[in-house]
KOLKOL-760277 format. One line per field, with one value per residue (C-alpha): residue number from 1; residue in three letters; x, y, z. Coordinates in steps of 0.1 Angstrom, whole numbers, plus 5000, padded with zeros to 4 digits. Layout:
pos = NUM:...
code = Ala:...
east = X:...
north = Y:...
up = Z:...
! end
This chain:
pos = 1:2:3:4:5:6:7:8:9:10:11:12:13:14:15:16:17:18:19:20:21:22:23:24:25:26:27:28:29:30:31:32:33:34:35:36:37:38:39:40:41:42:43:44:45:46:47:48:49:50:51:52:53:54:55:56:57:58:59:60:61:62:63:64:65:66:67:68:69:70:71:72:73:74:75:76:77:78:79:80:81:82:83:84:85:86:87:88:89:90:91:92:93:94:95:96:97:98:99:100:101:102:103:104:105:106:107:108:109:110:111:112:113:114:115:116:117:118:119:120:121:122:123:124:125:126:127:128:129:130:131:132:133:134:135:136:137:138:139:140:141:142:143:144:145:146:147:148:149:150:151:152:153:154:155:156:157:158
code = Lys:Thr:Pro:Ser:Pro:Val:Leu:Lys:Asp:Arg:Ile:Ser:Thr:Ala:Val:Gln:Leu:Tyr:Arg:Ser:Gly:Lys:Val:Glu:Lys:Ile:Leu:Leu:Ser:Gly:Asp:Asn:Arg:Phe:Glu:Tyr:Tyr:Asn:Glu:Pro:Ala:Ser:Met:Lys:Glu:Tyr:Ala:Leu:Ser:Leu:Gly:Val:Pro:Glu:Ala:Asp:Leu:Val:Leu:Asp:Phe:Ala:Gly:Arg:Arg:Thr:Tyr:Asp:Thr:Cys:Tyr:Arg:Ala:Lys:Glu:Ile:Phe:Gly:Leu:Lys:Glu:Ala:Ile:Leu:Val:Thr:Gln:Arg:Phe:His:Leu:Pro:Arg:Ala:Ile:Phe:Thr:Cys:Gly:Gly:Leu:Gly:Met:Gln:Val:Thr:Gly:Val:Glu:Ala:Asp:Leu:Arg:Gln:Tyr:Asn:Arg:Arg:Ser:Leu:Ala:Phe:Trp:Asn:Leu:Arg:Glu:Thr:Ala:Ala:Thr:Thr:Ile:Ala:Val:Trp:Gln:Val:Trp:Val:Ser:Arg:Pro:Leu:Pro:Val:Leu:Gly:Asp:Pro:Glu:Pro:Ile:Phe:Pro:Glu:Asn:Lys
east = 5000:5030:5062:5094:5121:5139:5107:5101:5136:5130:5096:5110:5139:5115:5093:5124:5130:5094:5093:5125:5110:5134:5105:5069:5055:5065:5061:5056:5064:5063:5049:5012:5009:4995:4963:4979:5011:5007:5039:5025:4994:5015:5040:5011:4997:5031:5037:5002:5011:5041:5020:5023:4990:4974:4974:5012:5015:5015:5011:5026:5012:5033:5068:5077:5114:5137:5136:5098:5098:5123:5106:5071:5083:5093:5067:5036:5042:5061:5092:5123:5142:5139:5155:5158:5155:5168:5195:5232:5234:5207:5214:5241:5218:5188:5208:5222:5188:5169:5198:5200:5163:5168:5160:5182:5185:5201:5204:5198:5207:5179:5200:5184:5192:5216:5204:5209:5243:5229:5203:5229:5251:5221:5211:5247:5250:5216:5227:5256:5232:5206:5231:5241:5205:5200:5229:5213:5179:5191:5216:5202:5168:5148:5118:5084:5069:5032:5022:4989:4976:4998:4992:5016:5025:5030:5006:5022:5053:5035
north = 5000:5023:5025:5011:5036:5028:5036:5067:5080:5073:5091:5121:5124:5123:5149:5172:5168:5175:5207:5219:5216:5188:5164:5170:5137:5109:5073:5051:5016:4986:4952:4946:4908:4900:4912:4930:4942:4972:4992:5018:5026:5031:5053:5073:5080:5091:5114:5129:5135:5154:5177:5163:5166:5133:5143:5143:5108:5078:5044:5012:4982:4957:4969:4936:4939:4966:4950:4952:4988:4999:4979:4992:5028:5027:5005:5012:5047:5060:5073:5078:5094:5094:5103:5072:5076:5048:5040:5040:5002:4997:5026:5010:4981:5003:5026:4996:4979:5010:5020:4985:4986:5018:5046:5076:5077:5097:5085:5102:5086:5085:5078:5102:5083:5058:5023:4993:4977:4943:4955:4972:4941:4920:4945:4947:4909:4907:4933:4910:4882:4907:4924:4890:4883:4918:4913:4880:4896:4927:4910:4875:4865:4897:4884:4900:4915:4920:4943:4960:4989:5019:5046:5074:5098:5125:5118:5143:5121:5092
up = 5000:5005:4986:5001:5010:4977:4957:4978:4968:4932:4932:4952:4928:4898:4914:4919:4881:4874:4896:4880:4845:4833:4828:4818:4828:4852:4841:4871:4861:4884:4892:4897:4893:4927:4944:4973:4955:4933:4929:4903:4924:4956:4936:4922:4957:4969:4939:4944:4981:4969:4947:4912:4893:4884:4847:4847:4861:4838:4852:4837:4855:4835:4843:4860:4855:4840:4806:4805:4817:4790:4762:4772:4776:4739:4723:4744:4757:4726:4744:4723:4751:4788:4821:4842:4880:4901:4927:4919:4922:4895:4872:4849:4841:4835:4811:4793:4789:4777:4754:4740:4732:4712:4736:4743:4780:4808:4843:4876:4909:4935:4966:4991:5022:5037:5030:5053:5046:5043:5018:4998:4997:4986:4959:4946:4945:4928:4902:4891:4881:4868:4846:4830:4823:4809:4785:4773:4769:4750:4728:4723:4734:4731:4751:4745:4777:4783:4756:4747:4727:4723:4749:4738:4766:4741:4712:4689:4688:4671
! end
């Protein structure tokens, strides 16, 4: 029902970019496969609480993994370029994945707090395996994520 500290930092950083005029819309992408687990909805509520108008929030309920988020950002939401907001440990893989799928991306670190040492160690270890998988997905397997009808964020860019 509420975003984790990691997600809160990502949203807070995205909202800072929004307020500074560096982004016009915020795409909130996350997992929503389970009845009581809805990352995009909890991110939306947090962004609304920080003052972002609902019209400038776009929800992607099928961003189950970084690859899916990048693929869908381009193919469903029509983005050719984007600013990726995530933690330092995740940023290289996110940039590689979106770039490998044909998007022009810039990364912004969303490390607004000190994270638990054990959590950081786990996330860094997880990134090693996840990066290997990302290379396989981008260069070899090219899996199709959950798709759907196009929903361009900026319809004039069709």
